C-alpha positions as CSV (number, residue, x, y, z in Angstrom):
1,M,-1.0,33.2,39.2
2,E,-2.5,30.2,37.6
3,K,-0.1,27.2,37.4
4,P,-0.1,26.0,33.3
5,K,-1.8,22.5,33.0
6,S,1.0,19.8,32.0
7,K,-0.2,18.4,28.5
8,P,-1.2,14.1,29.0
9,P,1.7,12.4,27.3
10,Q,1.3,11.5,23.8
11,T,0.1,7.4,23.0
12,D,0.8,5.7,20.1
13,S,-1.5,5.6,17.6
14,P,-4.5,2.8,17.7
15,V,-3.3,-0.3,15.5
16,Y,-6.4,0.1,13.0
17,V,-4.8,3.1,11.7
18,K,-1.5,1.1,10.9
19,Y,-3.6,-1.6,8.8
20,F,-6.1,1.5,7.2
21,G,-2.7,3.0,5.9
22,L,-1.7,-0.4,4.9
23,A,-4.6,-1.2,3.5
24,F,-4.8,2.6,1.2
25,Q,-1.2,1.6,-0.1
26,M,-2.0,-1.4,-1.6
27,C,-5.0,-0.3,-3.2
28,T,-3.2,2.0,-4.7
29,I,-0.2,-0.1,-5.8
30,I,-2.9,-2.6,-7.3
31,G,-4.7,0.2,-9.0
32,L,-1.7,1.9,-10.5
33,G,-0.3,-1.3,-11.6
34,S,-3.4,-2.4,-13.3
35,Y,-4.1,1.3,-14.9
36,L,-0.6,0.9,-16.6
37,G,-0.8,-2.3,-17.9
38,Y,-4.5,-1.6,-19.6
39,R,-2.6,1.8,-21.0
40,L,0.1,-0.7,-22.3
41,H,-3.4,-2.7,-23.6
42,L,-4.4,-0.1,-25.6
43,R,-1.4,1.0,-27.1
44,S,-0.5,-2.5,-28.3
45,N,-3.6,-2.9,-30.1
46,M,-3.8,-6.9,-29.3
47,E,-6.8,-8.9,-28.7
48,F,-5.6,-11.0,-25.5
49,P,-5.1,-8.1,-22.6
50,L,-1.4,-9.3,-21.6
51,Y,-0.6,-6.3,-20.5
52,L,-3.3,-5.7,-18.1
53,L,-3.2,-9.2,-17.0
54,L,0.9,-8.7,-16.5
55,G,0.0,-5.0,-14.7
56,C,-2.9,-6.7,-12.3
57,F,-0.1,-9.6,-11.5
58,I,3.1,-7.6,-10.6
59,S,1.2,-5.1,-8.6
60,T,-0.4,-7.7,-6.6
61,A,3.1,-9.3,-6.0
62,I,4.4,-5.8,-5.5
63,A,1.4,-5.3,-2.9
64,F,1.8,-8.4,-1.0
65,Y,5.6,-7.9,-0.5
66,Q,5.1,-4.7,0.8
67,L,2.4,-6.1,3.2
68,F,4.5,-8.6,4.4
69,K,7.6,-6.7,4.7
70,S,6.1,-4.0,6.8
71,I,3.8,-6.5,9.2
72,S,7.0,-9.0,9.8
73,P,8.5,-8.5,13.5
74,N,11.8,-6.0,13.0
75,K,15.0,-8.8,14.3
76,K,17.2,-6.5,15.4
77,K,20.4,-6.9,17.1
């Protein structure tokens, strides 16, 4: 009878996988915020694209907040 082969221990995923996920998350947040701002701009019938600019800036701020929150070291005591 053959001896069953043991599986190698699971290792953590490579570091680039984490950063790829963060980049995808940032692009999604900024894209959705810009799209919502664009849709609001179309509904408002304003000459100046105020809602588009607000959507871009606010979503970029949210994306960078998420980025800094996820890469900062955890300080658990």
